[in-house]
C-alpha positions in Angstrom: 0.0 0.0 0.0 3.0 2.3 0.4 3.4 2.3 -3.4 0.1 4.3 -3.7 1.9 7.2 -2.1 4.0 7.4 -5.2 1.6 6.2 -7.9 -1.3 8.5 -7.2 0.7 11.8 -7.4 2.6 10.4 -10.5 -0.8 9.7 -12.2 -2.1 13.1 -11.3 1.0 14.9 -12.6 1.0 12.9 -15.9 -2.7 13.6 -16.3 -2.1 17.3 -15.7 0.8 17.3 -18.2 -1.5 15.7 -20.8 -4.2 18.3 -20.1 -1.7 21.2 -20.5 -0.4 19.7 -23.7 -3.9 19.4 -25.1 -4.8 23.0 -24.1 -1.6 24.3 -25.6 -2.4 22.5 -28.9 -5.9 24.0 -28.9 -4.6 27.5 -28.4 -1.8 27.3 -31.0 -4.3 26.3 -33.7 -3.4 22.7 -34.3 -7.0 21.7 -34.8 -8.2 24.7 -36.9 -8.2 23.1 -40.4 -9.3 19.5 -40.0 -10.4 19.1 -43.7 -7.4 20.7 -45.3 -5.2 17.7 -45.1 -7.9 15.5 -46.6 -8.2 17.8 -49.6 -4.4 18.3 -50.0 -3.8 14.6 -50.5 -6.2 14.7 -53.5 -4.4 17.7 -55.1 -2.2 16.6 -58.0 0.9 18.9 -57.8 2.4 17.4 -61.0 0.1 19.3 -63.3 1.0 22.9 -64.2 -1.8 25.4 -64.0 -3.2 26.4 -67.4 -2.1 23.2 -69.2 
């Protein structure tokens, strides 16, 4: 049972780090354009415009 003294705070710290990382990614705009990558994969860059 003494191991819980170390495991519970470690779990809380890791959970808090995950929450901070998620909030940072939301504020920095990581999830702003969810559809852009799906459309960029379909874009054929080999063709020159106007030809």
